[in-house]
C-alpha positions in Angstrom: -47.3 -24.4 -14.6 -51.0 -24.7 -13.5 -52.2 -23.5 -16.9 -49.8 -26.0 -18.8 -51.4 -28.9 -16.8 -55.0 -27.7 -17.7 -53.8 -27.3 -21.1 -52.4 -31.0 -21.1 -55.8 -32.4 -19.7 -57.8 -30.6 -22.4 -55.5 -31.8 -25.1 -55.6 -35.4 -23.9 -59.5 -35.0 -23.7 -59.6 -33.9 -27.4 -58.0 -37.3 -28.4 -61.0 -39.2 -27.0 -64.2 -39.6 -28.9 -67.0 -38.4 -26.5 -69.9 -38.2 -29.0 -73.0 -39.9 -27.6 -70.9 -41.3 -24.7 -71.7 -41.9 -20.9 -68.5 -40.7 -19.2 -67.7 -42.6 -16.0 -65.0 -41.1 -13.8 -63.5 -42.2 -10.4 -63.2 -39.3 -7.6 -59.7 -38.4 -8.7 -60.4 -38.0 -12.3 -63.6 -36.0 -11.6 -61.6 -33.5 -9.3 -59.0 -33.2 -12.1 -61.6 -32.7 -14.8 -63.5 -30.2 -12.7 -60.2 -28.3 -12.2 -58.8 -28.4 -15.7 -62.1 -28.1 -17.7 -65.6 -27.8 -16.9 -68.3 -30.6 -17.1 -70.2 -28.3 -19.6 -67.2 -28.5 -21.9 -67.5 -32.3 -21.8 -71.2 -32.2 -22.8 -70.1 -29.6 -25.5 -67.6 -32.3 -26.9 -70.5 -34.6 -27.0 -70.8 -36.6 -23.7 -74.3 -37.5 -22.7 -73.6 -37.4 -19.1 -70.8 -37.9 -16.4 -71.3 -40.5 -13.8 -69.3 -41.6 -10.9 -67.3 -45.0 -11.6 -69.5 -47.7 -10.2 -72.8 -46.1 -10.4 -75.4 -47.6 -12.6 -76.6 -45.3 -15.3 -80.3 -44.1 -15.0 -82.8 -46.4 -16.5 -84.9 -43.6 -18.2 -83.5 -42.5 -21.5 -84.3 -38.9 -20.7 -82.2 -39.2 -17.6 -79.3 -40.0 -19.6 -79.1 -36.5 -21.2 -77.9 -33.4 -19.5 -79.3 -30.1 -20.6 -78.2 -29.3 -24.1 -77.8 -33.1 -24.8 -79.8 -34.8 -27.6 -83.0 -36.4 -25.9 -84.7 -39.6 -27.0 -81.7 -41.4 -28.3 -79.7 -43.8 -26.2 -75.9 -43.3 -25.7 -73.8 -45.5 -28.1 -70.7 -45.9 -25.9 -69.2 -45.5 -22.4 -65.9 -43.9 -21.6 -64.1 -44.5 -18.5 -61.5 -42.3 -17.0 -59.5 -43.4 -14.1 -56.9 -41.4 -12.1 -55.2 -44.7 -11.1 -55.0 -48.3 -12.1 -58.6 -49.5 -12.4 -58.5 -52.4 -9.7 -57.2 -49.8 -7.3 -59.8 -47.2 -8.3 -62.7 -49.4 -7.9 -61.8 -51.0 -4.4 
């Protein structure tokens, strides 16, 4: 059952275009992502960085890229993952 849920998370993430994206996640989504997949796997899918929902992105372009990311080019999109309805997630 646990493996099936992790597989479901991975297949759902495969439908989201993470190339050159800043990924904003709430605490529940971060826990689920860490459990079902690794943050390194998100970077491998093209995400530039994973930030907590509500946090401002770093000002320096170099700080936006985790190791292995493409430096010197700004992210082109933001992706938000919430474990609950957004107004409830950001109280």
